NURO-728027 format. One record per residue (C-alpha): x negated, y negated, z negated. Coordinates in pm, 1 decimal, padded with zeros to 6 digits. Each point is the difference from the previous one (the first is absolute). Layout:
<sites>
{{X; Y; Z}}
...
</sites>
This chain:
<sites>
{{-07196.9; -02375.0; -07474.1}}
{{00204.0; -00081.6; 00308.7}}
{{00142.9; 00277.8; 00210.1}}
{{-00135.4; 00070.6; 00342.9}}
{{00196.6; -00106.4; 00303.2}}
{{00182.4; -00281.3; -00180.6}}
{{-00069.6; -00323.1; 00193.9}}
{{00185.6; -00221.2; -00246.5}}
{{-00243.0; 00103.7; -00271.7}}
{{-00307.4; -00095.5; 00201.3}}
{{-00196.9; -00299.2; -00132.5}}
{{-00010.7; -00163.5; 00343.1}}
{{00240.7; -00260.2; 00127.5}}
{{00185.5; -00053.4; -00329.3}}
{{00286.5; -00247.1; 00025.3}}
{{-00041.8; -00318.4; -00199.0}}
{{00286.7; 00102.7; -00229.5}}
{{-00225.0; 00279.9; -00122.3}}
{{-00328.2; -00190.3; 00025.4}}
{{00108.9; -00286.5; -00231.3}}
{{00015.1; 00243.8; -00290.0}}
{{-00366.4; 00087.2; 00043.1}}
{{-00227.5; -00143.3; -00263.5}}
{{-00182.4; -00313.5; 00100.9}}
{{-00362.5; 00100.9; 00050.2}}
{{-00273.8; -00136.9; -00223.0}}
{{-00291.5; -00194.1; 00124.8}}
{{-00354.9; 00114.3; -00087.5}}
{{00009.6; -00224.0; -00311.0}}
{{00307.0; 00182.7; -00129.2}}
{{00243.8; -00288.1; 00060.8}}
{{00319.3; 00057.5; 00206.5}}
{{-00049.4; -00086.1; 00361.3}}
{{00184.8; -00293.1; 00162.1}}
{{00071.6; 00066.1; 00362.1}}
{{-00184.1; -00259.2; 00212.2}}
{{00279.7; -00035.3; 00255.5}}
{{00320.7; 00085.6; -00194.6}}
{{-00034.9; -00124.2; -00356.8}}
{{00356.4; 00106.9; -00090.1}}
{{-00090.0; 00368.4; 00005.7}}
{{00107.3; 00231.5; -00144.9}}
{{00332.2; -00166.7; -00100.0}}
{{00081.7; -00146.5; 00337.6}}
{{-00122.8; 00089.5; 00345.5}}
{{-00086.8; -00250.2; 00267.0}}
{{00137.7; -00039.5; 00349.2}}
{{-00192.2; -00212.4; 00249.3}}
{{00166.8; -00148.6; 00306.9}}
{{-00272.5; 00120.3; 00238.7}}
{{-00003.6; 00357.1; -00117.4}}
{{00121.6; 00270.1; 00249.8}}
{{00218.2; 00210.0; -00236.0}}
{{00100.3; 00240.0; 00280.3}}
{{-00363.4; 00077.2; 00080.6}}
{{-00082.7; 00044.4; -00364.4}}
{{00271.1; 00260.1; -00041.5}}
{{-00115.8; 00183.6; 00306.9}}
{{-00363.2; 00000.7; -00109.2}}
{{00097.4; 00122.7; -00348.2}}
{{00178.0; 00297.6; 00150.6}}
{{-00296.2; 00060.5; 00230.3}}
{{-00261.3; -00013.4; -00276.3}}
{{00213.0; 00225.2; -00222.4}}
{{00040.3; 00263.6; 00270.2}}
{{-00371.1; 00002.0; 00079.1}}
{{-00120.9; 00026.4; -00362.0}}
{{00265.1; 00250.9; -00092.7}}
{{-00164.2; 00254.9; 00226.9}}
{{-00321.6; -00035.8; -00200.8}}
{{00151.6; -00037.1; -00341.9}}
{{00207.3; 00312.8; 00026.8}}
{{-00304.2; 00224.0; 00057.0}}
{{-00116.3; 00054.5; -00357.2}}
{{00351.7; 00061.5; -00139.6}}
{{00066.0; 00254.3; 00275.6}}
{{-00331.7; 00172.5; -00066.7}}
{{00084.5; 00027.7; -00369.2}}
{{00323.9; 00170.3; 00098.2}}
{{-00189.0; 00230.6; 00232.4}}
{{-00255.6; 00089.6; -00266.1}}
{{00281.4; 00087.0; -00238.4}}
{{00146.0; 00254.5; 00242.5}}
{{-00272.5; 00251.4; -00096.5}}
{{-00058.9; 00309.4; 00200.7}}
{{00359.9; 00063.8; 00091.7}}
{{00076.0; 00239.8; 00284.6}}
{{00138.0; -00278.6; 00221.1}}
{{-00259.8; -00260.0; -00109.0}}
{{-00085.9; -00109.6; 00354.2}}
{{00361.4; -00051.5; 00096.8}}
{{00084.1; -00192.6; -00317.7}}
{{-00311.5; -00218.5; 00020.0}}
{{00067.4; -00091.2; 00362.7}}
{{00362.6; -00068.2; -00078.8}}
{{-00109.4; -00257.5; -00257.4}}
{{-00250.4; -00149.8; 00241.4}}
{{00244.5; -00030.7; 00282.7}}
{{00273.1; -00146.4; -00222.7}}
{{-00212.0; -00261.9; -00177.8}}
{{-00309.8; -00055.9; 00215.5}}
{{00142.7; 00056.4; 00346.2}}
{{-00255.4; 00260.2; 00105.3}}
{{-00103.6; 00358.3; -00089.0}}
{{-00320.9; 00093.1; -00181.6}}
{{-00278.7; 00181.3; 00190.6}}
{{00137.6; 00354.5; -00005.1}}
{{-00342.5; 00171.0; -00030.9}}
{{-00069.1; -00194.6; -00320.1}}
{{00330.8; 00111.6; -00155.6}}
{{-00045.6; 00360.1; 00099.9}}
{{-00337.3; 00016.4; -00180.9}}
{{00144.8; -00131.9; -00325.4}}
{{00046.3; 00348.6; -00146.4}}
{{-00380.7; 00038.3; -00010.9}}
{{-00125.0; -00304.7; -00194.1}}
{{00321.3; -00190.0; -00059.5}}
{{00140.9; -00307.3; 00175.3}}
{{-00272.6; -00192.0; 00181.2}}
{{00126.2; -00342.0; -00117.8}}
{{-00291.0; -00207.8; 00138.0}}
{{00047.0; 00130.3; 00351.2}}
{{00376.9; -00038.8; -00009.5}}
{{-00040.1; -00348.8; -00141.3}}
{{-00244.5; -00109.7; 00271.5}}
{{00200.3; 00150.5; 00282.7}}
{{00311.3; -00175.0; -00126.9}}
{{-00182.5; -00331.6; -00017.4}}
{{-00110.5; 00034.2; 00362.5}}
{{00353.2; 00104.6; 00107.5}}
{{00144.9; -00306.7; -00175.0}}
{{-00263.0; -00214.9; 00171.9}}
{{00091.5; 00132.1; 00341.0}}
{{00371.0; -00057.9; -00064.5}}
{{-00069.0; -00351.1; -00120.1}}
{{-00205.2; -00089.9; 00303.5}}
{{00280.1; 00133.7; 00224.3}}
{{00257.8; -00209.2; -00189.4}}
{{-00210.8; -00315.0; 00027.3}}
{{-00065.3; 00071.4; 00368.0}}
{{00371.7; 00017.2; 00069.2}}
{{00032.5; -00336.0; -00176.2}}
{{-00271.3; -00150.3; 00219.6}}
{{00168.5; 00119.2; 00317.3}}
{{00327.7; -00155.9; -00120.5}}
{{-00162.3; -00337.4; -00072.3}}
{{-00132.4; -00077.4; 00351.8}}
{{00197.2; -00326.4; 00009.9}}
{{-00144.0; -00112.6; -00338.5}}
{{-00351.4; 00070.7; 00123.2}}
{{00060.0; -00199.9; 00317.0}}
{{00128.6; -00290.9; -00210.1}}
{{-00309.4; 00015.2; -00213.7}}
{{-00226.9; 00008.4; 00302.7}}
{{00172.3; -00307.7; 00135.9}}
{{-00030.8; -00177.8; -00332.9}}
{{-00373.0; 00076.5; -00031.5}}
{{-00074.6; -00124.5; 00352.0}}
{{00215.3; -00310.4; -00057.2}}
{{-00203.3; -00062.8; -00315.7}}
{{-00317.4; 00018.9; 00205.4}}
{{-00117.7; 00354.9; -00078.3}}
{{-00054.8; 00281.5; 00244.9}}
{{-00105.2; 00257.5; -00256.9}}
{{-00003.3; 00040.2; -00378.1}}
{{-00239.3; 00230.2; -00178.1}}
{{00086.1; 00057.6; -00366.3}}
{{-00234.3; 00168.8; -00250.9}}
{{00122.0; 00080.6; -00351.7}}
{{-00134.0; 00185.9; -00298.4}}
{{00039.7; 00379.3; 00009.0}}
{{00193.1; 00001.4; -00327.1}}
{{00328.8; 00176.3; 00048.8}}
{{00195.5; -00281.7; -00151.9}}
{{-00064.5; -00194.5; 00324.3}}
{{00121.6; 00281.6; 00223.6}}
{{00332.1; -00164.8; 00076.2}}
{{-00173.3; -00326.2; 00116.3}}
{{00164.8; -00033.4; 00346.8}}
{{00340.0; 00167.9; -00047.0}}
{{00082.0; -00132.6; -00345.2}}
{{-00225.4; -00276.9; -00126.3}}
{{-00037.0; -00201.0; 00318.2}}
{{00299.8; 00141.9; 00184.0}}
{{-00179.7; 00029.3; 00336.6}}
{{00121.5; 00265.0; 00246.7}}
{{-00248.2; 00225.2; 00180.7}}
{{-00146.4; -00191.4; 00291.6}}
{{-00272.3; 00049.0; 00259.7}}
{{-00142.3; -00333.9; -00104.0}}
{{-00051.1; 00107.8; -00363.6}}
{{-00294.5; 00202.5; -00112.4}}
{{-00038.1; 00133.4; -00354.1}}
{{-00287.5; 00152.2; -00196.4}}
{{-00073.5; 00053.2; -00362.8}}
{{-00327.6; 00016.8; -00195.7}}
{{-00079.9; 00021.9; -00368.0}}
{{-00025.9; -00358.3; -00127.5}}
{{00108.6; -00136.6; 00341.1}}
{{-00358.9; 00042.2; 00114.5}}
{{00086.0; 00048.4; 00364.8}}
{{-00254.5; 00088.4; 00270.3}}
{{-00093.8; -00334.6; 00160.0}}
{{-00172.1; 00160.1; 00299.5}}
{{00298.6; 00227.6; 00078.1}}
{{00235.2; -00292.8; -00010.0}}
{{-00221.5; -00206.0; 00232.9}}
{{00023.2; 00292.4; 00248.5}}
{{00379.6; -00013.3; -00043.0}}
{{-00009.0; -00373.5; 00074.2}}
{{-00200.3; 00068.7; 00314.8}}
{{00250.8; 00258.7; 00111.6}}
{{00289.6; -00239.2; -00053.6}}
{{-00176.6; -00275.1; 00191.7}}
{{-00085.2; 00233.1; 00286.9}}
{{00361.3; 00111.1; 00029.8}}
{{00110.3; -00364.4; 00018.1}}
{{-00257.7; -00061.8; 00273.3}}
{{00085.8; 00309.7; 00199.9}}
{{00376.5; 00030.6; -00056.0}}
{{00115.3; -00336.9; -00132.6}}
{{00148.7; 00180.3; -00301.0}}
{{00161.1; -00139.2; -00208.4}}
{{-00133.1; -00334.1; 00119.7}}
{{-00250.2; -00100.0; 00269.5}}
{{-00357.8; -00072.1; -00091.4}}
{{00038.5; -00371.7; 00056.2}}
{{00318.8; -00042.2; -00201.9}}
{{-00172.0; -00113.4; -00320.3}}
{{00139.8; 00267.5; -00227.1}}
{{-00218.9; 00150.1; -00271.9}}
{{-00085.2; 00322.2; -00170.6}}
{{00097.6; -00003.4; -00369.6}}
{{-00187.7; 00199.6; -00255.7}}
{{00176.0; 00042.7; -00335.5}}
{{-00134.8; 00145.8; -00327.9}}
{{00224.8; 00106.5; -00287.3}}
{{-00133.8; 00033.9; -00354.5}}
{{00205.4; 00086.8; -00309.4}}
{{00041.6; -00079.3; -00360.9}}
{{00225.6; 00095.4; -00297.8}}
{{00185.3; -00273.1; -00179.8}}
{{00096.0; 00228.1; -00290.0}}
{{-00341.2; 00154.4; -00064.2}}
{{-00261.0; -00193.4; 00203.6}}
{{-00294.9; 00145.6; -00187.0}}
{{00085.4; 00366.8; 00060.1}}
{{00247.5; 00037.6; 00287.0}}
{{-00164.8; -00225.0; 00260.3}}
{{-00229.6; 00125.2; 00279.2}}
{{-00208.0; 00290.9; -00126.9}}
{{-00266.8; -00067.6; 00261.4}}
{{-00061.6; -00337.5; -00161.8}}
{{00044.1; 00114.4; -00364.6}}
{{00345.3; -00167.4; -00011.1}}
{{-00171.5; -00336.6; 00036.3}}
{{00229.7; -00212.7; 00217.5}}
{{-00263.5; -00259.2; 00070.7}}
{{-00238.3; 00262.0; 00133.1}}
{{00276.4; 00147.7; 00214.7}}
{{00087.7; -00336.7; 00149.7}}
{{-00363.4; -00094.6; 00060.8}}
{{-00082.5; 00333.3; 00164.7}}
{{00299.0; -00015.6; 00233.0}}
{{-00075.1; -00363.0; 00097.8}}
{{-00364.4; 00078.1; 00060.7}}
{{00091.9; 00276.4; 00245.3}}
{{00239.6; -00227.4; 00180.0}}
{{-00268.4; -00262.6; 00036.7}}
{{-00258.5; 00253.2; 00123.4}}
{{00250.3; 00119.8; 00259.2}}
{{00073.1; -00350.4; 00123.3}}
{{-00362.7; -00115.4; 00003.3}}
{{-00115.1; 00324.0; 00167.7}}
{{00232.8; -00065.5; 00293.8}}
{{-00093.3; -00366.5; 00023.9}}
{{-00373.2; 00074.7; -00015.4}}
{{00023.2; 00257.4; 00276.2}}
{{00264.4; -00156.8; 00227.7}}
{{-00024.2; -00374.0; -00087.6}}
{{00265.3; -00222.9; -00153.0}}
{{00241.6; 00042.2; 00287.9}}
{{00056.5; 00355.3; -00122.8}}
{{00108.8; -00118.0; -00343.5}}
{{00256.0; 00194.1; -00202.5}}
{{00237.9; -00080.6; -00285.5}}
{{-00032.7; 00160.9; -00342.8}}
{{00254.6; 00033.0; -00275.8}}
{{-00030.3; 00124.2; -00362.8}}
{{00298.2; 00149.5; -00183.9}}
{{00022.8; 00107.1; -00366.2}}
{{00254.2; 00249.3; -00125.9}}
{{00133.8; 00048.2; -00355.1}}
{{00050.8; 00376.5; -00009.2}}
{{00238.8; -00026.5; -00295.3}}
{{00257.9; -00216.7; 00179.5}}
{{-00107.3; 00012.6; 00369.1}}
{{-00016.4; -00384.0; 00007.6}}
{{-00265.6; -00128.6; 00238.2}}
{{-00234.6; -00299.9; -00015.5}}
{{-00118.8; -00145.3; 00330.6}}
{{-00318.6; -00202.3; 00020.7}}
{{00072.3; -00277.0; 00251.9}}
{{-00275.2; -00088.5; 00254.6}}
{{-00092.5; -00358.0; 00073.7}}
{{-00011.8; -00166.0; 00340.7}}
{{-00328.6; 00176.4; 00074.1}}
{{00136.9; 00341.1; -00101.1}}
{{-00208.8; 00005.1; -00318.3}}
{{00136.4; 00163.3; -00319.5}}
{{-00036.2; -00069.7; -00367.0}}
{{00070.5; 00226.1; -00293.7}}
{{00150.9; -00307.6; -00170.8}}
{{00243.1; -00102.2; 00274.6}}
{{00302.8; 00227.4; 00016.3}}
{{00378.0; 00040.6; -00021.3}}
{{00132.4; 00235.1; -00269.2}}
{{00318.1; 00156.2; 00132.5}}
{{00129.3; 00094.6; -00353.8}}
{{-00005.9; -00370.3; -00088.0}}
{{00157.0; -00087.0; 00332.7}}
{{00284.3; 00249.7; -00058.3}}
{{00067.4; -00152.1; -00341.9}}
{{-00017.1; -00354.4; 00134.3}}
{{00241.9; 00060.9; 00292.8}}
{{00239.2; 00223.1; -00192.9}}
{{00342.3; -00163.9; 00009.6}}
{{-00067.3; -00188.8; 00320.3}}
{{00192.8; 00083.0; 00316.7}}
{{-00184.1; 00165.2; 00287.3}}
{{-00086.4; -00319.8; 00189.0}}
{{-00121.9; -00179.2; -00315.3}}
{{-00217.5; 00300.4; -00098.1}}
{{-00159.4; 00023.0; 00343.7}}
{{-00084.0; -00367.7; -00006.3}}
{{-00151.1; 00031.3; -00348.4}}
{{-00218.2; 00286.4; 00115.4}}
{{-00140.4; -00204.5; 00290.0}}
{{-00053.0; -00291.5; -00233.1}}
{{-00189.3; 00221.1; -00244.5}}
{{-00234.5; 00112.3; 00277.7}}
{{-00059.0; -00355.8; 00102.6}}
{{-00045.3; -00127.6; -00357.3}}
{{-00259.4; 00259.7; -00090.9}}
{{-00225.3; -00135.2; 00274.4}}
{{-00021.3; -00323.4; -00196.9}}
{{-00145.4; 00164.6; -00310.4}}
{{-00323.0; -00151.7; -00130.1}}
{{-00284.1; 00134.8; -00201.3}}
{{-00146.8; 00340.3; 00082.5}}
{{00292.7; 00081.5; 00226.7}}
{{-00033.0; -00315.2; 00213.9}}
{{-00012.6; 00064.6; 00372.0}}
{{-00006.1; -00211.7; 00310.5}}
{{00355.9; -00048.8; 00115.2}}
{{00285.6; 00240.5; 00076.3}}
{{-00007.9; 00326.9; 00201.6}}
{{00142.0; 00000.1; 00352.4}}
{{00375.2; 00013.9; 00041.0}}
{{00000.1; 00367.7; 00104.8}}
{{-00185.2; 00103.6; -00316.9}}
{{00244.0; -00196.2; -00213.1}}
{{00295.0; 00171.5; 00165.4}}
{{-00152.9; 00341.2; -00044.4}}
{{-00075.5; -00064.3; -00367.0}}
{{00358.5; -00119.9; -00050.6}}
{{00138.9; 00315.1; 00162.0}}
{{-00216.8; 00224.2; -00220.0}}
{{00108.1; -00189.0; -00315.7}}
{{00367.1; 00017.6; 00098.4}}
{{-00030.3; 00371.5; 00077.8}}
{{-00165.2; 00068.1; -00337.3}}
{{00286.2; -00172.8; -00188.1}}
{{00212.4; 00302.7; 00090.9}}
{{-00264.7; 00234.4; -00137.6}}
{{-00019.5; -00192.1; -00330.3}}
{{00373.0; 00044.8; -00038.8}}
{{-00027.1; 00357.7; 00113.6}}
{{-00215.0; 00078.9; -00304.0}}
{{00239.2; -00203.0; -00217.1}}
{{00307.3; 00187.8; 00123.5}}
{{-00146.9; 00350.9; -00007.5}}
{{-00253.6; -00006.4; -00283.2}}
{{00105.0; -00279.6; -00226.8}}
{{-00270.6; -00238.1; 00127.5}}
{{-00313.1; 00206.3; -00058.6}}
{{-00107.8; 00331.8; 00141.6}}
{{-00012.5; 00272.2; -00268.1}}
{{-00313.2; 00145.6; 00155.2}}
{{-00245.4; -00272.2; -00084.9}}
{{-00301.3; 00211.5; 00094.6}}
{{-00075.6; 00281.7; 00241.8}}
{{00271.5; 00250.4; 00079.4}}
{{-00093.1; 00119.2; 00348.6}}
{{00116.9; 00340.7; 00115.7}}
{{-00282.3; 00085.0; 00242.0}}
{{-00323.4; -00135.4; 00150.8}}
{{00019.1; -00119.4; 00357.5}}
{{-00331.1; 00034.5; 00187.6}}
{{-00111.2; -00127.3; 00339.3}}
{{00226.7; -00227.4; 00197.0}}
{{00282.6; 00030.2; -00244.3}}
{{00372.6; 00035.0; 00061.4}}
{{00101.6; -00347.9; 00119.2}}
{{00362.4; 00108.7; 00035.2}}
{{00030.3; 00085.8; -00369.7}}
{{00020.7; -00326.6; -00194.0}}
{{00114.8; 00065.7; -00356.9}}
{{-00148.5; -00133.2; -00320.6}}
{{-00220.8; 00234.3; -00204.9}}
{{00052.9; 00291.7; 00236.4}}
{{-00355.3; 00051.0; 00103.5}}
{{-00357.2; -00117.2; -00063.1}}
{{-00159.0; -00076.7; 00337.5}}
{{-00366.4; 00034.2; 00080.7}}
{{-00085.5; -00128.1; 00349.7}}
{{-00263.7; 00241.8; 00121.6}}
{{-00212.0; 00061.6; 00305.7}}
{{-00269.5; 00194.4; -00182.9}}
{{-00013.5; 00120.2; -00358.7}}
{{-00338.6; -00166.6; -00047.5}}
{{00133.5; -00342.3; 00091.7}}
{{00327.2; 00043.8; -00186.9}}
{{-00139.5; 00171.2; -00307.5}}
{{00079.9; -00291.7; -00235.0}}
{{00368.1; -00010.1; 00100.6}}
{{00024.2; 00380.6; -00023.7}}
{{-00155.3; 00005.0; -00344.7}}
{{00239.1; -00263.0; -00127.4}}
{{00294.3; 00203.4; 00127.9}}
{{-00130.4; 00326.5; -00147.5}}
{{-00054.6; -00175.7; -00334.4}}
{{00362.6; -00119.7; 00004.5}}
{{00132.4; 00347.4; 00085.3}}
{{-00214.1; 00178.6; -00255.2}}
{{00210.6; -00189.8; -00250.6}}
{{00335.1; 00015.2; 00180.6}}
{{-00017.1; 00367.1; 00110.9}}
{{-00296.1; 00206.0; -00115.7}}
{{00046.5; -00083.1; -00367.8}}
{{00358.9; 00121.7; 00036.3}}
{{-00110.5; 00324.3; 00163.4}}
{{00100.9; -00108.5; 00350.8}}
{{-00237.1; -00014.2; 00304.4}}
{{-00091.1; -00309.8; 00200.0}}
{{00180.3; 00001.3; 00337.5}}
{{-00205.5; -00171.0; 00270.5}}
{{00174.1; -00066.7; 00334.1}}
{{-00255.4; -00070.5; 00271.2}}
{{00153.7; -00175.7; 00303.9}}
{{-00161.6; -00157.6; 00306.6}}
{{00158.0; -00166.5; 00300.8}}
{{-00102.8; 00058.9; 00360.2}}
{{00067.2; -00182.7; 00325.4}}
{{00193.0; 00226.7; 00233.3}}
{{-00112.2; -00218.8; 00293.9}}
{{-00361.1; 00106.0; -00054.7}}
{{-00081.1; 00348.2; 00131.9}}
{{-00133.3; 00235.3; -00269.8}}
{{00053.2; -00250.2; -00278.3}}
{{00237.9; 00225.2; -00192.8}}
{{-00244.7; 00288.7; 00005.4}}
{{-00287.5; -00220.1; -00115.5}}
{{00209.9; -00139.3; -00280.8}}
{{00082.8; 00349.2; -00117.8}}
{{-00370.1; 00082.4; -00013.3}}
{{-00061.1; -00317.9; -00199.0}}
{{00279.1; 00088.0; -00242.1}}
{{-00146.3; 00347.7; -00054.4}}
{{-00343.7; -00148.3; -00063.0}}
{{00139.0; -00245.8; -00257.2}}
{{00195.3; 00280.2; -00167.4}}
{{-00311.2; 00211.4; -00033.1}}
{{-00196.6; -00296.4; -00148.6}}
{{00279.4; -00068.9; -00251.8}}
{{00003.1; 00365.8; -00105.1}}
{{-00374.6; -00012.5; -00048.4}}
{{00009.4; -00326.2; -00195.7}}
{{00261.2; 00127.0; -00237.0}}
{{-00095.4; 00365.0; -00009.9}}
{{00071.1; 00018.1; -00374.8}}
{{00365.2; -00091.6; 00052.2}}
{{00024.2; 00229.8; 00301.0}}
{{-00136.2; 00303.6; -00189.9}}
{{00237.0; -00068.1; -00287.7}}
{{00298.8; -00007.5; 00232.9}}
{{00055.4; -00367.1; -00077.4}}
{{-00047.5; -00140.0; 00351.0}}
{{00225.1; 00069.2; 00304.1}}
{{-00052.8; -00154.1; 00341.3}}
{{00244.2; -00037.5; 00285.1}}
{{-00087.3; -00114.6; 00351.4}}
{{00209.1; -00180.0; 00258.1}}
{{-00036.1; -00230.6; 00304.4}}
{{00224.3; -00252.2; 00167.4}}
{{00013.6; -00192.6; 00321.9}}
{{-00090.9; -00368.2; -00055.6}}
{{00354.3; -00120.6; 00079.4}}
{{00182.0; -00068.5; -00324.2}}
{{00275.5; 00246.8; -00067.2}}
{{-00179.4; 00287.7; 00169.1}}
{{00061.0; 00341.7; -00161.4}}
{{-00253.6; 00166.3; -00228.1}}
{{-00185.8; 00289.1; 00159.3}}
{{-00137.0; 00243.5; -00256.6}}
{{-00349.1; 00125.0; 00079.7}}
{{-00224.0; 00266.7; -00162.9}}
{{-00287.7; -00119.4; -00218.9}}
{{-00239.5; 00256.1; 00146.5}}
</sites>
């Protein structure tokens, strides 16, 4: 077992010199896997001309520091439990916590340890929530430092013909690093993000979001005027597993990739048609479908035709594109990427469409593919090509509006929730996952409930707190068995809507 407080022994952010010695994973059929982008693994690594190595190194350090806070908790608690009922137990336990976790334990919990022993579930949950708060603060600092990047992204989006992008992904924790890592998009006022089990996003809520974006353009001219011809882009992201497609795909669709794709596309079409039916064709939107291989972080983008229509059989696979352009210089690789997008529009058969997408869509797709090349190589450099955690490995459940600042793979399972009745399916999926991850190991399920409020609206914060408390009570009632067994811990917090706002802890009652 590794020692606590030893960053070099952590499994995160391994250098390639270490990762190449890892065993090549087996596919579901028992055969050794061949990496779809870098076939020379594990003997030789790959270096692509368009990869941002400096950013990869920075993100590796960032991910390692975030996950270390969570991964140190159990080893520290084992050390604390081994202290026994020593006279200076509280001082020794807090010394360990401060040294390795960066925060003290709740003192009242430690002081009661002489009665029934160390209350490990409470110390575990409080440490999870402390690590969460520290992670949000670290990401918030990063957001404040990347103002220039966000402004560049906003300019790019408007130049590509989009005044807002709304992205919905599956709630699976393996997609949690979608913006920061997989797509390499900085936090922006023009980007909205939500997650739902199986990517089954709420069409009606997103139509309301579209209306708000259009009203702001009409009233404020932000980020473009209402007559400028820019569009609202709705994106859906489904996921699959190249190593074990029958078992490690989307649980909400029984690991059936075809069902996951069809469900995401159907929601996109319902969103688009709903707006057109209510506001006529002049209010048309663009839609985009993206697939993610959670083993390698390579994306697949389904390219629209000239009418904005999508097909499950018309797409660009970025793992194949990485392999094809490996060895080219930067200019050659960029040109090949644009050519691949253009060529896929000429596909026949079931994937046949009517012409090519508009120029702005092609440029946006090209930027996403280029950004993702760095992430493919990130996984190659730090994990030998494939993530070791093929399945779920989340540390906590995120309930409500989520923590948009905290974008790290497999850190949390997110259930978007306005009411428990409406979000019961997502909640139940998460609880099922954590019964296996935590409860079977004797650890409780930590649920962090977080909602955002608009500080410009009088009384909104107070109303949000009441909503949070109502949701917390409903969760406790739904999972009363876990609560009574001490296997469910809830934590409440609110934030202002502006990204990077601090967490404000609130009582649950």
